[in-house]
C-alpha positions as CSV (number, residue, x, y, z in Angstrom):
1,X,62.8,67.5,98.9
2,X,65.9,68.2,101.0
3,X,65.8,71.8,99.9
4,X,62.2,72.2,100.7
5,X,62.8,70.7,104.2
6,X,65.7,73.2,104.7
7,X,63.4,76.1,103.8
8,X,60.7,75.0,106.2
9,X,63.3,74.5,109.0
10,X,64.7,78.0,108.4
11,X,61.2,79.6,108.3
12,X,60.2,78.2,111.7
13,X,63.6,79.0,113.2
14,X,63.3,82.7,112.1
15,X,59.8,82.8,113.6
16,X,61.0,81.3,116.8
17,X,63.9,83.7,117.2
18,X,61.6,86.7,116.5
19,X,59.2,85.5,119.2
20,X,62.2,85.5,121.6
21,X,62.5,89.3,120.9
22,X,65.6,88.9,118.6
23,X,66.1,91.8,116.2
24,X,66.4,91.3,112.5
25,X,70.2,91.8,112.5
26,X,70.6,89.3,115.3
27,X,68.4,86.7,113.5
28,X,70.5,87.3,110.4
29,X,73.7,86.6,112.3
30,X,72.2,83.6,114.0
31,X,70.9,81.9,110.8
32,X,73.4,83.2,108.3
33,X,70.6,84.6,106.1
34,X,70.5,88.0,104.5
35,X,68.4,90.5,106.5
36,X,66.1,91.0,103.5
37,X,65.4,87.2,103.5
38,X,64.7,87.4,107.2
39,X,62.2,90.3,106.8
40,X,60.5,88.4,103.9
41,X,59.9,85.3,106.0
42,X,58.7,87.4,109.0
43,X,56.1,89.1,106.8
44,X,54.8,85.7,105.5
45,X,52.0,83.9,107.1
46,X,52.3,80.1,107.3
47,X,49.7,79.7,104.6
48,X,51.6,82.0,102.3
49,X,54.8,80.2,103.0
50,X,53.3,76.8,102.1
51,X,52.0,78.2,98.8
52,X,55.4,79.5,98.0
53,X,56.9,76.0,98.6
54,X,54.3,74.5,96.2
55,X,55.1,77.0,93.5
56,X,58.8,76.3,93.9
57,X,58.2,72.5,93.8
58,X,56.3,72.6,90.5
59,X,58.4,75.4,89.0
60,X,59.6,74.8,85.5
61,X,63.5,74.7,85.2
62,X,64.8,77.3,82.7
63,X,67.0,74.7,80.9
64,X,64.4,72.0,80.9
65,X,64.0,72.2,77.0
66,X,67.7,71.4,76.7
67,X,67.8,68.5,79.1
68,X,68.3,65.8,76.4
69,X,71.0,67.8,74.7
70,X,72.9,68.2,78.0
71,X,72.4,64.5,78.8
72,X,73.9,63.4,75.4
73,X,76.8,65.7,75.9
74,X,77.5,64.3,79.4
75,X,77.2,60.7,78.2
76,X,79.7,61.5,75.4
77,X,82.1,63.3,77.7
78,X,81.4,62.5,81.4
79,X,84.4,64.5,82.5
80,X,83.3,67.8,81.0
81,X,82.6,70.8,83.2
82,X,79.5,72.9,83.6
83,X,81.4,75.8,81.9
84,X,81.9,73.6,78.8
85,X,78.2,72.8,78.8
86,X,77.4,76.5,79.0
87,X,79.7,77.1,76.0
88,X,78.2,74.2,74.0
89,X,74.7,75.5,74.6
90,X,75.6,79.0,73.3
91,X,77.4,77.4,70.3
92,X,74.5,75.0,69.4
93,X,71.7,77.4,70.2
94,X,72.9,80.9,69.4
95,X,69.5,82.4,70.2
96,X,69.3,80.9,73.7
97,X,68.0,83.3,76.3
98,X,70.6,84.7,78.8
99,X,71.1,82.4,81.7
100,X,73.5,82.7,84.7
101,X,76.5,80.4,84.9
102,X,75.3,79.2,88.4
103,X,71.9,78.1,86.8
104,X,73.8,76.0,84.2
105,X,75.9,74.5,87.0
106,X,72.9,73.6,89.0
107,X,71.0,72.1,86.0
108,X,74.1,70.1,85.0
109,X,74.3,68.7,88.5
110,X,70.6,67.8,88.3
111,X,71.0,66.0,85.0
112,X,74.1,64.1,86.3
113,X,72.1,63.0,89.4
114,X,68.9,62.1,87.5
115,X,70.6,60.0,84.8
116,X,73.4,58.8,87.0
117,X,76.3,60.3,85.0
118,X,79.0,60.9,87.6
119,X,82.0,63.0,86.8
120,X,85.1,60.9,86.3
121,X,87.6,61.1,89.1
122,X,91.1,61.9,88.1
123,X,93.9,59.7,89.1
124,X,95.7,60.7,92.3
125,X,99.1,59.9,93.6
126,X,99.5,57.4,96.4
127,X,101.8,58.5,99.2
128,X,103.6,56.7,101.9
129,X,105.8,58.0,104.7
130,X,109.5,58.2,103.7
131,X,112.0,56.5,105.9
132,X,114.4,58.7,107.7
133,X,117.5,59.5,105.7
134,X,121.0,58.7,107.2
135,X,122.8,61.5,109.0
136,X,124.8,63.8,106.7
137,X,123.3,62.5,103.4
138,X,120.9,65.3,102.3
139,X,120.2,69.0,102.5
140,X,117.2,70.6,100.8
141,X,117.0,74.2,99.4
142,X,114.0,76.2,98.5
143,X,113.1,79.9,97.9
144,X,110.3,82.2,99.0
145,X,109.1,85.8,99.1
146,X,107.0,87.8,101.5
147,X,105.6,91.4,101.7
148,X,106.4,93.0,105.0
149,X,105.0,96.2,106.6
150,X,107.2,99.2,107.3
151,X,106.9,101.8,110.1
152,X,105.8,104.5,107.7
153,X,102.8,102.5,106.5
154,X,104.4,101.3,103.2
155,X,105.2,97.7,102.3
156,X,108.5,96.0,101.3
157,X,108.9,92.8,99.4
158,X,111.7,90.5,100.7
159,X,113.1,87.3,99.1
160,X,114.7,84.5,101.0
161,X,116.5,81.2,100.7
162,X,115.8,78.4,103.2
163,X,118.2,75.5,103.7
164,X,117.5,72.3,105.8
165,X,119.4,69.3,106.9
166,X,116.9,66.5,106.0
167,X,117.7,64.2,109.0
168,X,118.1,66.6,111.9
169,X,115.8,69.3,110.5
170,X,118.3,72.0,111.4
171,X,117.4,75.1,109.4
172,X,119.1,78.2,108.0
173,X,117.5,81.3,106.3
174,X,119.0,84.3,104.5
175,X,117.1,87.3,103.1
176,X,117.6,89.8,100.3
177,X,115.7,92.7,98.7
178,X,116.5,91.6,95.2
179,X,115.0,88.7,93.3
180,X,116.9,85.5,93.7
181,X,120.1,85.3,91.6
182,X,122.8,82.6,91.2
183,X,125.3,84.7,93.1
184,X,122.9,85.0,96.1
185,X,122.2,81.3,96.1
186,X,126.0,80.5,96.1
187,X,126.7,83.0,98.8
188,X,123.8,81.8,100.9
189,X,124.7,78.1,100.5
190,X,128.2,78.8,101.7
191,X,126.9,80.6,104.7
192,X,124.4,77.8,105.3
193,X,127.2,75.2,105.3
194,X,129.2,77.4,107.7
195,X,126.1,77.6,109.9
196,X,125.8,73.7,109.8
197,X,129.5,73.4,110.2
198,X,129.7,70.9,107.4
199,X,128.5,69.9,103.9
200,X,126.1,67.1,103.0
201,X,126.6,64.4,100.3
202,X,123.6,65.7,98.3
203,X,121.6,68.8,97.9
204,X,118.0,68.8,96.6
205,X,116.7,71.8,94.5
206,X,113.7,72.7,92.6
207,X,114.2,73.3,88.8
208,X,115.0,76.9,89.2
209,X,116.2,79.0,86.2
210,X,118.8,80.7,88.4
211,X,120.7,77.4,88.7
212,X,119.6,75.4,85.7
213,X,119.9,76.3,82.1
214,X,118.2,73.2,80.7
215,X,117.0,69.8,81.9
216,X,118.2,68.2,78.6
217,X,116.4,64.8,79.3
218,X,118.1,64.2,82.6
219,X,121.6,65.6,81.7
220,X,121.1,68.9,83.5
221,X,122.9,72.0,82.3
222,X,123.9,74.3,85.1
223,X,124.5,78.0,85.0
224,X,128.2,78.7,84.8
225,X,128.7,80.2,88.3
226,X,126.7,77.5,90.0
227,X,128.5,74.7,88.1
228,X,131.9,76.1,89.3
229,X,130.6,76.2,92.9
230,X,129.3,72.6,92.8
231,X,132.7,71.5,91.5
232,X,134.5,73.3,94.3
233,X,132.2,72.0,97.1
234,X,131.9,68.5,95.6
235,X,128.3,67.6,96.5
236,X,125.8,65.7,94.4
237,X,122.8,67.5,92.9
238,X,119.2,66.3,92.7
239,X,116.6,68.4,90.9
240,X,113.0,67.7,91.6
241,X,110.6,66.8,88.7
242,X,108.2,69.5,87.6
243,X,105.0,69.7,89.6
244,X,106.5,67.4,92.2
245,X,106.9,69.5,95.3
246,X,106.6,66.3,97.5
247,X,110.2,65.4,96.7
248,X,111.4,68.3,98.9
249,X,108.4,68.7,101.1
250,X,110.5,69.1,104.3
251,X,112.1,72.4,103.1
252,X,108.8,73.6,101.6
253,X,107.3,73.3,105.1
254,X,110.2,75.4,106.3
255,X,109.3,78.2,103.8
256,X,105.8,78.2,105.2
257,X,107.1,78.1,108.7
258,X,109.4,81.1,108.1
259,X,106.4,83.1,106.7
260,X,103.9,82.2,109.4
261,X,106.1,82.1,112.5
262,X,108.9,84.6,111.8
263,X,107.8,87.1,109.1
264,X,104.1,87.5,109.8
265,X,103.5,90.7,111.9
266,X,107.2,91.7,111.8
267,X,108.1,95.2,110.6
268,X,110.9,95.7,108.1
269,X,113.8,98.1,108.9
270,X,116.9,97.1,106.9
271,X,117.9,93.8,105.3
272,X,120.9,93.6,107.6
273,X,118.7,93.8,110.7
274,X,116.3,91.2,109.2
275,X,119.1,88.7,108.7
276,X,120.3,89.3,112.3
277,X,116.7,88.8,113.5
278,X,116.4,85.6,111.5
279,X,119.5,84.1,113.2
280,X,118.1,84.9,116.6
281,X,114.8,83.3,115.6
282,X,116.5,80.2,114.5
283,X,118.4,79.9,117.8
284,X,115.4,80.5,120.1
285,X,112.6,79.0,118.0
286,X,113.3,77.6,114.6
287,X,115.9,75.0,115.7
288,X,115.1,75.0,119.4
289,X,111.5,73.7,119.5
290,X,110.5,70.0,119.1
291,X,109.8,69.1,115.5
292,X,106.3,67.8,115.0
293,X,107.3,64.9,112.7
294,X,110.4,63.5,114.3
295,X,109.5,64.6,117.8
296,X,113.0,65.7,118.4
297,X,114.7,69.1,118.8
298,X,116.6,70.0,115.6
299,X,119.6,71.6,117.3
300,X,120.1,68.5,119.5
301,X,119.8,66.2,116.5
302,X,122.3,68.5,114.6
303,X,124.9,67.9,117.3
304,X,124.8,64.2,116.2
305,X,124.5,64.9,112.5
306,X,127.4,67.3,112.1
307,X,129.8,64.5,112.9
308,X,128.7,62.9,109.6
309,X,129.1,66.0,107.5
310,X,132.1,66.8,105.3
311,X,134.0,69.5,107.2
312,X,133.5,73.0,106.1
313,X,136.9,74.5,105.1
314,X,136.0,78.1,104.9
315,X,134.3,80.4,102.4
316,X,135.1,80.2,98.8
317,X,136.3,83.6,97.4
318,X,133.9,84.6,94.8
319,X,135.0,86.7,91.8
320,X,132.8,89.4,90.4
321,X,130.1,87.7,88.3
322,X,130.3,88.3,84.6
323,X,126.6,88.8,83.8
324,X,126.9,89.7,80.2
325,X,123.8,90.7,78.2
326,X,123.3,91.5,74.5
327,X,121.9,95.0,73.7
328,X,118.9,94.8,71.3
329,X,118.6,97.1,68.3
330,X,115.9,99.1,70.1
331,X,118.5,99.9,72.9
332,X,117.0,97.6,75.6
333,X,118.3,94.5,77.5
334,X,116.2,91.6,78.7
335,X,116.6,90.7,82.3
336,X,114.4,88.2,84.3
337,X,111.6,88.4,81.7
338,X,111.5,92.2,81.7
339,X,113.2,94.8,79.4
340,X,115.3,97.7,80.6
341,X,116.3,100.7,78.5
342,X,119.9,101.8,77.9
343,X,120.9,105.2,76.5
344,X,120.1,105.9,72.9
345,X,123.1,105.0,70.7
346,X,124.4,102.2,73.0
347,X,123.5,99.6,70.3
348,X,126.2,99.5,67.6
349,X,125.9,96.0,66.1
350,X,124.4,92.6,67.0
351,X,127.5,91.9,69.2
352,X,127.0,94.9,71.5
353,X,127.4,93.7,75.0
354,X,126.9,95.2,78.5
355,X,127.7,94.0,82.0
356,X,124.8,93.8,84.6
357,X,125.1,93.9,88.4
358,X,122.3,93.6,90.9
359,X,122.7,95.6,94.1
360,X,119.9,95.6,96.7
361,X,116.9,96.0,94.4
362,X,118.7,98.0,91.7
363,X,120.0,96.9,88.3
364,X,123.2,98.6,87.2
365,X,124.3,98.4,83.6
366,X,127.9,99.0,82.5
367,X,129.4,99.3,79.1
368,X,132.5,97.5,77.9
369,X,134.7,100.1,79.4
370,X,133.1,99.4,82.9
371,X,131.4,102.8,82.9
372,X,127.9,102.9,84.5
373,X,125.4,103.9,81.8
374,X,122.1,103.0,83.4
375,X,120.5,102.2,86.7
376,X,116.9,100.9,87.2
377,X,114.8,99.6,90.0
378,X,114.2,95.9,89.4
379,X,110.6,95.3,88.4
380,X,108.4,92.4,89.5
381,X,106.3,90.3,87.2
382,X,107.0,89.6,83.5
383,X,106.7,91.3,80.2
384,X,107.2,94.9,81.5
385,X,109.5,97.6,79.9
386,X,111.2,99.8,82.4
387,X,112.2,103.1,80.9
388,X,114.4,106.1,81.8
389,X,113.4,109.2,79.9
390,X,117.0,110.3,79.8
391,X,117.7,107.3,77.5
392,X,115.3,108.7,74.9
393,X,117.5,111.7,74.3
394,X,120.4,111.8,71.9
395,X,123.4,111.8,74.2
396,X,126.0,111.2,71.6
397,X,127.0,114.9,71.7
398,X,129.0,115.7,74.8
399,X,127.7,118.4,77.2
400,X,130.9,120.4,77.0
401,X,130.7,120.6,73.2
402,X,127.1,121.7,73.4
403,X,128.1,124.4,75.9
404,X,130.8,125.7,73.6
405,X,128.3,125.7,70.7
406,X,125.7,127.7,72.6
407,X,128.2,130.2,74.1
408,X,129.5,131.0,70.6
409,X,126.0,132.5,69.8
410,X,126.7,135.3,72.4
411,X,128.8,138.3,71.7
412,X,130.5,137.9,75.1
413,X,131.4,134.2,75.1
414,X,133.2,134.2,78.4
415,X,130.1,135.6,80.3
416,X,127.9,133.1,78.4
417,X,130.2,130.2,79.4
418,X,130.0,131.2,83.1
419,X,126.2,131.4,82.9
420,X,125.9,128.0,81.2
421,X,128.3,126.3,83.6
422,X,126.0,127.5,86.5
423,X,123.1,125.8,84.7
424,X,125.1,122.7,84.3
425,X,125.9,122.7,88.0
426,X,122.4,123.3,89.3
427,X,120.5,121.2,86.8
428,X,122.9,118.3,85.8
429,X,120.1,115.9,84.9
430,X,118.4,118.4,82.5
431,X,121.4,120.4,81.2
432,X,121.0,119.2,77.6
433,X,117.4,120.3,77.6
434,X,118.3,123.6,79.1
435,X,121.1,124.2,76.5
436,X,118.8,123.3,73.6
437,X,116.1,125.8,74.7
438,X,118.7,128.6,75.1
439,X,120.2,127.8,71.7
440,X,116.8,128.0,70.0
441,X,115.9,131.3,71.6
442,X,119.2,133.1,71.0
443,X,119.3,132.1,67.3
444,X,116.1,134.1,66.7
445,X,117.1,137.2,68.7
446,X,119.2,140.3,68.3
447,X,122.7,139.9,69.8
448,X,122.4,143.2,71.8
449,X,119.2,142.0,73.5
450,X,120.7,138.5,74.1
451,X,123.7,140.1,75.8
452,X,121.4,142.4,77.9
453,X,119.3,139.4,79.0
454,X,122.5,137.4,79.9
455,X,123.8,140.3,82.0
456,X,120.5,140.6,83.9
457,X,120.4,136.8,84.6
458,X,123.9,136.8,85.9
459,X,123.4,139.9,88.2
460,X,120.2,138.3,89.6
461,X,121.5,134.7,89.7
462,X,118.8,133.4,87.4
463,X,120.4,130.2,86.3
464,X,117.6,128.7,84.2
465,X,116.8,128.5,80.5
466,X,113.2,129.3,81.2
467,X,114.0,132.5,83.2
468,X,116.6,133.5,80.6
469,X,114.0,133.2,77.8
470,X,111.4,135.1,79.8
471,X,113.9,138.0,80.3
472,X,114.9,138.0,76.7
473,X,111.3,138.1,75.5
474,X,110.5,141.0,77.8
475,X,113.3,143.0,76.3
476,X,112.0,142.2,72.9
477,X,108.5,143.4,73.9
478,X,109.8,146.7,75.4
479,X,111.7,147.5,72.2
480,X,108.7,146.7,70.0
481,X,106.5,149.2,71.9
482,X,109.0,152.0,71.6
483,X,109.3,151.7,67.8
484,X,106.9,154.3,66.4
485,X,106.2,155.3,62.7
486,X,108.1,158.7,62.5
487,X,106.4,159.6,59.2
488,X,103.2,160.3,61.1
489,X,104.9,162.5,63.7
490,X,105.7,166.3,63.7
491,X,108.3,167.5,66.2
492,X,107.8,171.1,67.4
493,X,110.8,172.7,69.2
494,X,109.7,175.7,71.2
495,X,112.0,178.6,71.7
496,X,114.1,178.5,74.9
497,X,115.1,175.6,77.0
498,X,111.6,173.9,77.0
499,X,111.6,170.2,76.2
500,X,110.4,169.1,72.8
501,X,106.9,168.1,72.1
502,X,105.6,165.4,69.8
503,X,102.3,165.8,68.0
504,X,100.5,163.2,66.0
505,X,98.4,164.1,62.9
506,X,94.9,162.6,63.4
507,X,93.6,160.4,60.6
508,X,90.8,162.0,58.5
509,X,87.6,160.1,57.5
510,X,86.1,160.4,54.1
511,X,82.7,162.2,54.2
512,X,81.4,159.8,51.6
513,X,81.5,157.0,54.1
514,X,79.0,158.8,56.4
515,X,76.7,159.6,53.5
516,X,76.6,155.9,52.5
517,X,75.7,155.0,56.1
518,X,72.9,157.6,56.4
519,X,71.3,156.6,53.1
């Protein structure tokens, strides 16, 4: 009945607005109805509209034949969803006509209301306001990410760590372009303690894999670098339970505050500028405005709290992190749930190791001799394989050896070496591909033509395998056209100094061929 009343109210409102000279689009905006619905109602007389309401009122529901089945299912499982009912209908009645999911949802709601089968309400957690912690007792740390606009119209993803003194609400923020790593957390925490001019007794974290190897039933296992840092700074750790963000709700509000008050609408230039801008924002806004919960200004409260902090004695010198990774037999390493290729042949045995460094959005991979063997852009998401096509090539043979091998195919090896070195200089990334193409072409060609093509390329500064091969093939084609069958040629030498003449004997046709055609 309520739905019928709403339709009647809407019908008369549309008619009233139309009489006031409202246009269809204006009526649509005013009532929230689609323009097609507005036009339909305008073309209906009152009598036609009432007949439509009667038809709707006595209309048979599509799922009416299955009402008892749905009722029994709801009684057996009051907490089931309409989507489950939809699946059960298709499972029990495979030949059921096609029906929209919204229709199922509406009919399930109708059955619940008619037979008084309410959906069970899940248990919810009771909250109460937490008392203010003592000065100097706790700091909270959390992480976030945000996509910023750039002047050229592109977008840049930035990551950040926010740190908060739980009592005074004094904040600190630091940004990076790379996904959060243990080293970034350690460096940022040290800078945060320097900003606060002291260290709290306890620091609260989420269960983040950059800091925590395993929960181990309460005996947390820290990553090595973070464990050493905690021992040096001597503060207690508290890791929140899973799915329990309320334990550090203060700093989570800071993450939201940074996104909505500082980052939103700001254009990215460089990460250094962004960190400078964040410090300015903290001074003039983040820590300078009255906090909505404690009704005090954080920077003024911090002046009281810093007397209760353990004095900050200076930055801890951090050694280069030893991020060692195993190379898999298919020549990839796994980093942050993604796989990155290394050059073919890097894998030697199951104990093959490489060192990994993260530098401003790039992943650098070094072998055991500290030589850079691969560089990739760090990928977002999980389960991706980031490839470098260079790594698919066999690089076990040194370029210099390959140059010596290819130059030995030329009759003038010194000129060939000069030519190949030019290619190496101009196309260092593709030098192996270039050398392989030249080797293949010269092996199937006459040495004299190869030398001729080499001389032409050097004179015209054509330092490319493709151009060398084109020149060599053109010389082959010219030679082929000049070769004529001398057995079919008579050479007549006239008396005197006149040049010689060449005369070809024409081929003769057999007369029998023509007779066969005529017959």
